[in-house]
N, C-alpha and C positions, 0 to 999 in steps of 0.2 A: 199262683204261678201258672195256672192252667189257661185255657182259652175258652172257657164257657161263655155262652151267650150273655149271661148276667154280667160276667166280668168285663166283656167287651163293651157292653152298654154302659157300665159304670165309669169307663174312661173315655167315653165319647164326648166330644165337645158340643153335642146337640141336645136339645130338649129344654124343658123349663129349668130355671135355676135350681141347682143343688148346692147347698152351702152348709158349712159347719156351724156358722152363727146364724141364728134365726132372728127375724125382726123386719119391720116395715117402717123405717124412719121417714120415708118420703111420702108426701101427699100426692094425690092424683095430679094436682097442678105442678108440683115439683117434678114428677115423672115426665110430664109433657115438656117442661122446660129443658130438663136434662136430655131428653130425646132430641129436641131441636138443637141443642148445643152439640150433641154427638153427631147429628147430621151435618151441621155447619162445618165441624172439624173434618169429617170424612170427605165432604165436598172439597174443602181446601187441599186435602191430601191428594185426591185424584187430580184436581186442577194443577197442582205442582208438577205432577208427572206428565200430564198430557197437553195442557194449553199454553199457547203463547198469545192468543187473541180470543175475543169473545168470552170474557171471563165469567159472565153470568148467564151464558147460554141464551142470550136474548135473540140471537139468530140461530137458524138450524145449523147444527154442527157440521162443519166440512173439514176436509183435510187441510185447507189453508189456515184453519185455526189451530192446527196441531203443531207441536214441535216436530221438526224433521227427524230428530233422533230422540226416541223415548227412553228415558233413564229414570231410575228410582225404584223404591221398594214399597209396596203397599201392605204386604201380608201382615206385618206386626203392628201397623199403625192403629187399627181399630182397638186392640186391647190396650195399647199404651194410652190412647186418647181416653178411653173408658176409665182407666185408673186415674189419670191426671185430673180429669174434671171432677170426679167424685172426691178426690182428696182436697180439691179447692174448697168444697163445702166445709170441710173440717178445719182448714186453715182459717176460714172466716169465723166459724163457730167457736173455735178454741184459741184463736189468735196464735196460730202456730208459726214458727220460723222453720221454713222447709225449702229444700231444693229437690229437683227431679233429675235422676240420672237414668239415661236411656241406654241400656246395655245392648239390645239387639242391633246388629249391624245395619247400617243404612236406615236407621230409624228416624231420620230427620223429619219426614212429613208430619209425624205426630207432634213433635215438640215445636216445630216451626208454626204449625197451625195454632197451637196453644199460645205461643208468643204473639202471634198476630191478633188473635181474638181477645187477648188480655190487654192489647194496646201497646205492649212493650216494644214490639217490632217497629211500629211507626214512630215511637219516641226515639229510638237509636238510629233509625234510617228514615228521616222525614220524607224522603222521596217515595217511600212505600206507604202511601197514605191510606187511610180507611175510607176509600171510595172506589169507584169502578176503575179509575185509572191506576190507582195504587195497587189494586188487586191484580190487574193485568201484569204490572211489573213484578209483583210478588210471585206470580205463577211462572213467568218467563225466566226469571233469574235462577230458578232451581235447577241444579244439575245441568247448567247451560254455560257455554263459553263466556267468560267475563262475569259470571254470576257466582253462586255459592255451590258447595258440594252437597252430596246426598247423605252425608252423615251429620251428626250434631257438632259441627265444626266450631272453631273459635268465633266465627261470625254469628253463631246462634246464641241469642240472649238466654242466660240461665244455665248454659252448658259448661261443665268442666270435664266432660267425657265424650270424646268423639265417637267411640264405638266402631271405628273402622276395623280394628283388629280386636277380635272377641276374647273375653276372658277377664277383664279388669274392672267391670262395673262395681262389684262388691268391694274390692280392695280400695278403689277410688272413693267409694261412699264412706267406708269406715275412716279412711284417712281424713276426709272432710269433717267428720263429727268428733274426732279426737280433740279434746280441749275446746269444743263448741257445745257447752252443756245444754243449750236450749234448741239445737238444731236437729231436725229429722231429715234424713236423706231417703226419700222415697225412690226406690231403685228397681227398675224393671230389668229382670234377667231373662234373656231369651233362652228357650230350651235348647237351641243349638249351642249357644254360648255356654250353657251349663255342662256341656260335654267336654269342655277344655280343661286341662290340668290346672292352669292358674285359677280358674273360677272354682274348681272343686276344692282346692286348698283354701281359698279365701273365705269359705263358709266358716272356717274356724276363727275368724276375726272376733267373734263374740267373746272368745276367751281372753281378749285383751281390752274389752270395752268396760270402762268403769262407770257405773250409773251415777256416781256422784259428780265427776268432773267432765264426763263426755256426753255428747248427745246420743242419738239412736239412729239406726238404719232400719228401715222397714222394707225388706226385700219382697218383691212380687215376682214369683217364678211364672213366666208367661208360657203355659203349655198350649201353643197353637199347633203343635203336632208335626211340623215339617221344617226342614232346612231347605236349601236350594232344590235338591232333587232326591231327598231321603226323609224317611220318618225320623223323629227325634227319640232318643233312648228313653228319656224320662216320661214322655207322653205315652209310652207303650208298656209300662209296668203297672202292676196292680196298685190299687189305692193303698192297701196295707203296706206294701213294700215302700211306696213313696212316703207314707207317714212315718214308717220306721226309720227311713233314711234321714229325714229331717229331725226326728227326735234324737237320733244318734249324733247328728251334728250339733245338737243343743238348741234347737228351735221348737216352738209349738206351731205346727202347721194348721192353717185355716184354709179350707177349700171353697172356691167359688167357681161353679162349672155350669155351662149351658150356652144357649144362643138366643133364647127368648128374651128380647131386649127389655121388656117391662119388668119381668121378674128378676132379671140380672141387675137392673138398676137398684132394686131394693136389696138384693143380696150383697152387692158390692158396697153399697152405702153402709149397710149394717156392719159388714166385716171390717172395713177400714176404720169405722168409728170404734169398734171393739178393740182393734189393735192399738189405736192411738191412746185409748184409755188404759190399756194394759201397760204401754210404755210409760205413760205418766204415773201409773201406780208404782211400777218398779223404781222409777226415779225418785218419787216422793218417799218411798220406804227407805231407800239408801240415803237420801239427803237429810231426812228428818232424824235418822238414827246415827248418821255419820259412819255407818258400817257398809262398805262396799260388798256386793255379792254378785253372783252370776245367775240371773234368772233364765228361764226358757223364753227367749225373745221371740216375738211373733214373726212368722213368715206366711205370706198369702200365696196360695197356688191357684192361679187364675187359668182355667181351662176354657178357651173359647176358640171358634174356628179361625183358621188362617184366612185373612181377607174377609173377615166377618162383615156381613150385610151386602156382600157382592153376590153375583149370580152363582148359584150352586153348580150349574153345568152350562157349558157353551158347546154347541155341536156335539152333544153327547159325551163331552170330556169334562171331568170334574175341575172346577176352579175353586170356589170357596171351600175351605176345609181341606185343601189339598196343596201340594207343593207348587202348582201352577200360579197360585195367588201370591207367591213369595215376592216376586219382583214386579215388573210391569204386567198387570193382570191380563189385559187383552193386547197382544203384541202386533197384530196385523191390521190395525184400523186404517192405515194408509192405503192398503190394498183391497180390503174387503168392505164394501158398502154396508153389507149386513151387520158386520161387527162394529162398524162406526155407528150405525143406528143403535145397536145394542149398548154401546158405551154411552151414547147420549141419553138413552132411556134410564140407564143406571144412574148417571150423574143427576138427571132431572128428578130422580126419586128422592134426592136429598133436598128438594125444593129450594134451590138457590134464589129464585125470584122472590119467594116469601121471606127467606131468612136473611138475605142480603139486599134489602131495599136500599138502593143507592150505593151498594157495595159495602155496607156496614151492617153488623148485627144490631139487633134492637137493644135498647137500654135494659129490657127485662133479662135478656140473655147475658149481657155484659155484667149485670148484677150478680150472676153466678160466680164471677171471678173475684178473688181478693183484689185489694187496691194497693198502690204504692209498692214499697219493698216487700210486702207480704206475698206479692205475686211470685210464683217460683221462677218465672222468666225474668224477674227484675231483682231477685235477692242478691244483695251485694256479696254474699259469700261465694257466689258463682262467678264473681269478677274479683278474685281475691286481692288483687293489687290495691283496690279501693280501701279495704280494711287492714291491709298489711301494716304492721308497726315495725320499725327498724329494731334490730336486736340491740340489747344493751350489752356492748362488747367490752370485755376486760382488755387491758393494754397488753398485747401479745409480747411487747418488749420485756415485760416483767418475768417472762418464763424462759428467757434466753439461756442457752447452754454456754458455759464459759469456754472460750477458745483462746488460749494464750499463745498457742503455736499451731499454725495451720497444718492439717493433715498429720497431727502428731498424737492426738488423743481420741480414744473411742468414746461414743456417747450414745444414750438411748433416745434417739430421735422421736420415735413413736410414743413411747410411754411418757416422755417429757411433754409432747403435744397434748397427751391425754389430760394433763393438768390444766392446760389452757381450755380444753374442751369441757372439762369439769366445771369451770367457772362460767363458761358460756351457758351451760345447762342451769347452773345455780342462779344466774342473772335473768333467766328467761323461762321460768317454770310453767308458763302456760303458752309458750310461743315457740318452743324449739324441742325437737325430739331427735334422738339418735336411733337409726334403724340398721338392722343387720341380721343375717342368717346364722345365729348361734356362734358368732365369731368375735364378739366384742372383747372378751377376755383374751382369747387366742391372739387377737390382733394388737395386744398390748395397750388396749384402751380402757382397761378395767379401772383406771383412776377416776373415771366419770361416775362410778357408783357412789362415791362420797357425796355427790350432789343428787343423783337420781338413779334408783335401782331399776331392775328390769320389771316391766309390767307383767303381772301374772295373776289371772283371775281363776285359775284352776285350784285344785286341792294343794294343801301344804303338808309336807312331812317334817318331822323333827330335824332331820339332817339338813334341811334347807337353811337352817340358821348358821350352818358351818360353811360360809362362803357361797351360798346360793344366790345371794343378792337379789331376792325376789320381793316384790311389793305390789300391792293393789295400785297405789298412786305412784308408779314409776315413771321414768322418762326415757328408758331404753326399750326399744321394741325388737324382740327377737322371735323369729319363727323360721324353721328350716325350709323356707320357700322364698327364694330370691324374688319370684314374681310377686308374692304378697307384700314383701318389704318394699319393693319398688313401687307397687300400686299404692300402698299406704302413704309413702313419701310424696308421690305425685299428688294424691288427693289432699294431703296436708298442706303442701305449698300452693296448690291452685286455689285453695280456700283461704289463703292469706297468712300462712305461718312459715316457718323456717325449719330446715332439717338437713341431716347428713346421713348418707348410706355408706357403711363400711363393709367390704367384702374381700374374700380371697380373690386375687387377680384371675386365677385360671377359670373360676366358675361364674364370673360376672357375665360371661357370654350367655348364660341362661336368660338374661334380660335384654339381650341385644335389640330385639324388635320393640320391646317396651320403650327403651331409651330413644330408639328411632322415632316412634310415634310421638313421644314427648317433644323431641326436637322439632318435628313438623308442626306440632301444636304451637310451640313458642314462635317459630318463624311466621306462621300464618297470623298469630296474635299481633305481631308487629305491624300488620297491615290493617288492623281493626282499631280505628281511632279511639273508641270508647273503652277498650280493654286496657286497664292499668297493668303495669309490670308487676310480676310476682317474684318472689325470692328464687334464686337459682337452685337448680337441682344439683346437689353436690355429691359426688361419688369419690370415696377414698378407696383406692386399691392397694392392698398390701399382701403379705405372704406371696412375694413376687416370684416370677419364674426362676430368678438366679438363686433363690434360697428355698426352692422346692426340691432340692436334691434328695432329701429324705423321703419325700412322698413319691418321687419318681415321675415318669413321663406323663402320666395322666394329669398331674398337677402343674404342668409346664406349658403355659399358653398366654403370651402377652398381647394377643391380637385384638383385644377390645379397642385399642387405640386406633386401629385401622377402621373399625366400624364408626367411631366417633369422627374421625378425620373426614369421613365422607359427607358429613352433615353440613348444613349451611354455615358459612363462616360468621354469620350474624349471631349465631346462638351457641357455638361450641368453643370450649377452651380446654387445653391439655397442659398440665404442669407436671414436671418431674424434678422436684427439689432435691439437690444433692446431699443435703445435711439437715440437721435438726433446726437450726435457726431459719434456714430457707423454708422449711416445712411450716413453721409458725407463721412466717410472713405470707406465704401462699394461702394457708388456710384462713387467715384473717381476711385476706382480700376476697376469697371465694364466698365466705359467709356473709360479707357485706354486699355482694353483687346481686344483680337482678337479671332475670330473663336469660340466663345461660344454663347450659349443662356443663358444669366444671368437673373435669376428671383429674384427680391428683393421684400420682403413683409414687409411693414411698414404702421402702421395706420396713418391717417391724423389728428386725434385729438391731443390735448395736452397730454403729458404723463410725468411720472416721469423720471427724468434724473439721470443717474447712474455714468457715467464715464467722467473724464476730457478728453480733446482731446488726450493728450499723452497716457492716459490709454486706450482710445478707439482704437487708432492705434495699440497698442500692442495686445489688445484683438481680433481685427479683423484680424490681421496678423496671430495669432494663430488659429482663427476660433472657438475656444472652450477654456474654461478656468474656474478654480476655482476662485470665487470672495471672497477674504479673508475678506473683510469688512462686509460680511454677513455670514461668517462661524465661527464656534466655535470649530473646531477640530484640529487646528494647532498643529502639533507634536504628535497627538494622533489618535487612530483608531476612525473613525466616527461611530455613531450609525445609521446614516441616511444620504443618499445623496439626496438632493432636487435639481432637475434640471429643467431648463426651456429653451424654444426656441420660441422666438416671444415676441413683446413688451407687449401686454396684459397678456399673460401667465406669463411673468417674474414678473409683478406687483403682480398678485395673488399669485404666489409662494413665493415671499418675505413676503407678508402679512401672508401667512400660517406659514412661519418660525417664524414670530413675535408671532403669536398665540401659537405655540408650546413652545417658550421660556418663554412666560408669565406663562404657566402651568408647564413647566419642564425646569427651567433655567440651570440645569446641563447637558442637552442634548448636545452631540457633533454632530453638524450638518455641513455638507459640502454643500456649495451652488455652483452649476455649471450652467454656461450659455453657450448656443450653438448659434453661429452666422451662421456658415457655416454648413448646414445640412449634407453634405456629409462627415464631420468629423466622423459621427456615423458609417459609413459603413467601412468594412475592407479595408485596404490599398491594398489588393490583388484585390479588385473589383472596386476601384476608387482611382485615384492619390491623392485626398485630404484626404483619410481615415487615421485614426490613426492606428498604429500597436497595437498589443495586449498589449504590455508593456505600451505603452502611454495610452491606454484605461484604463488599470487596475490602473494606477497611478492617474487617475481622478475619475473613477466610482467605483473602487474596484472590486473584483470578488466574494465577499461574503456578501456584505451589501445591504440592501434594497434601491432601487432607485425609488423615486416618480418623474416621468418626466411629467411636464406640457407642452403640445405641442400645437402649433397654429392650426394645421390641424387635419385630422383624425388620431387617435392614432395608427391605424394598420400600418401606414407608418413607424413609428419609430420601431415597432416590426420587420417589414420586413428588415429594415436597420441593425438591431442589433442582428439578430438571431444567428449569428456565434460568438458573443462576449463571453468572459469568464464571467460567472455569469449572462447570459442573462435572466435566469429564475427569477432573482431578480428584473428585470426592470418592473415597473408598470406604464403604460402610460395613462395619462388623456388627452383628446382632444375632438374635436367636434364629437358628435355622432348622428348628424341629429335630434337634438331636438331643436326646436325654435318656436318663435311666436313674437308678439309685446311685447317684454320684456324689462325691464331695463337691463343695462349691467350686473349687478351682478346676476339678476334672470336668464338671459341667461346662464351665466357661471354655476349657480347652476343646471340648467336643464341638463347640460352636464358634471357635476362633475369636473369642472375645477376651481371652486371658492376656495377661501382661506379656508373656513370651510371644504369643502369636501377633500381638499388636506391634511389639518391638521389631520382630522379624519382618512384618509387613512394611513397617516404616523404612527399614533398611532397603527393602526391595524397591520402595518408591522414591528413593533419593539417588539418582543416577551419578551424582558427583562423587559418591563414595567409591564407585567402581568396585574393584575386588578388595578394597580396604575393609569392606563389611563382611567378607567371607568368614573370617575367624570368629567374629562376634556372633554372626548368625549361627554358626555351628555350635557355639557354646550355649546360645539361647535354646537351640533345639534340644541339645543334650540335657540342659537343666529342666526343660519342659517334660521330656520323657522320664527323667528321674523323679520329678514331682508326681507325675501320673502313676508311676510304678509304686511309689511310696503310699499313695492314696489307695491303690488296689491292695497293697500288703497290709496296711494298718487301719484302713477305713476312715482316716482323717488326713487333712492336708498337713504338710510340714509346718511346724510352729513358726519358722522364720518367714514363711510366706503368709501364714494366717495373721501374724502379728506385725506385718510390715507397716512402717510409717515413713513419712517423707523425711529423708535424712539430711537434706541440704538447708543451710541457714545462711543468713547475711547476704551481702552483695554477691552478684554472680561472679565477679572476679575472684572473690575469696573462695567461692565454691570450686571454681576451676583449679585454683591453687591447691585446694584440699584434695581434689580428686587426682591431680597429677603429681 
């Protein structure tokens, strides 16, 4: 923990190679070839950042050969290239099935250069040919308008991880190897990235890796010492501390450190081979014995200079081995002839004229790469849609809740859906997993354990047999890190499988930005013709705002829908099924879909059931509809449109209609329910949107609409501002008012309760004039009475809690009964 000279030298990235594993597996000829391959890749990386013309530097470098705007990151490229190319040797030697995940942000030059040298890039983009003309196009397109981004974007062959937002490389890697028993995910972790909370939690993924049924992740922590403008934490602690850290995480660390290229080649080659053999040894032991266990999986700690092989100093300022090498290494080449000359000298040191004769590397260097699908840039796992198999789905109709009378019986929507999910798991034991942060049982999904228990590779206690539902070969993945669960699911589906994440609604915000990144990945993938569609990312939100009365204000936030609604309409869908049969229909649809982020919001408590299965299928197919059993306007102009979206809001809206009809039995009320939120937006802006004629046929263009919404009311206003009669839409929803309330009292605070809705409706119907005054007064009195009773007894009055729809038969009979 001190700062002795010896300790500082021990964590320096400079000097002859220092490594845990000793050995010299490479011949002198091998080293020369790998050094040439290293140089070729480094040249390509610099060329992408700087050049739009003169790709082989056949002419003296001038400013007209440079891109006008220099963008890109060089700093992490050398270490990533170094790791990638040495792993290629092992892929060939041991016939490995492997993918490469580039964690460091903006790490694309490394993986793009690999894809080009392996030939994959020219295969998927024939115009980027392996010649001088193709090389010029390859350079120019990088981080250039009309070209490709500076991350490992969907356009990058072999990528399932963009790395634009840091922290998810390890969770993506583990997600990709679950149920892929022969796959190794070679994963570069940037030392800046390693400072993030999501990455720190994801190291624990080994506690969920079954060596019998799953593949392996080989992490390489790349200590190049600096972020954009700061040292990195893990590069500045002692060897012993770093070793203890990874032993504590459950890994066996292997160090490779230095900058002397020749000795580093030997050290890296020996270390990677040792790790591969360790992985195979663990897997063989588990698979031969049939007994799963949790070994100390290997992790490599690669310490090399940032911007390795670049100039150590420029104008007496440090470059290589310092933060200045992080992005564009020499920034002023347009203005400084001296620095332009220095850049040319640097690039020429990689010998492009010799290594790229005619713009293509030699067959000897190409032979260092695997062939066909064994190339990490061409592995089908990294284009998961290619290997995706459709789920074997049970018939969701077989799980229907019986509804003999609409809105008259309570039913367990979520725990009933869990039975359907149980059989989805049972039918797809190597192709589907359920993910969630310690909430599967709490979310009433425990029924799935009959088909697949929770994966647990840690120690077992006797009491675990009493409802612990733990198993080595489980299908439910739980860790109290939403980031890790989401990362696992993303990696799982991007590599060709299917899954579902369930979470408490208030805390799904933890992964807002992860879902944002996945949406961007999906949207960009739609523009890449060779990328096949992957299974949708399905998110089930429950423990919703309106039933978080017991947990209080901290647990009340339905705003994730706003985040998702901002994303591209090509890739996002939001569903709020009002009852159990609608939930089954929606979930079946989502699990069968591709290339979407589907968000389903449904409460886990028992709720009123409204629709038979046949009715639910029709309603969910439409996504929105008039419910005639609760409407009194058939064949006539309505006085009011009462609309709802969400299970709890629907209950309160119907109760409000009942209150209105008790006071005004002659009212013509139209009841509308919304399942598919994007039905509200114009069809011009979303493929699910209604056109204006369809909208008017449901909501009218001149009648008051009282809309009770599950989430923040402003979202509905935003979605409907273009609609005919939008000024008549009056939305009630969560308005950030809450505490330890009863359900009704929480609704009253936010004016989404039956009394507030009924009073609002009276205020919106001017034809009632003062006829509504007495009814309004009574409703207000009843509301205050209910609220006071909640404060007094801690529960809502039973006659409100147990409310069901009282009206039956034709509407004329209902009027007669009421009057």
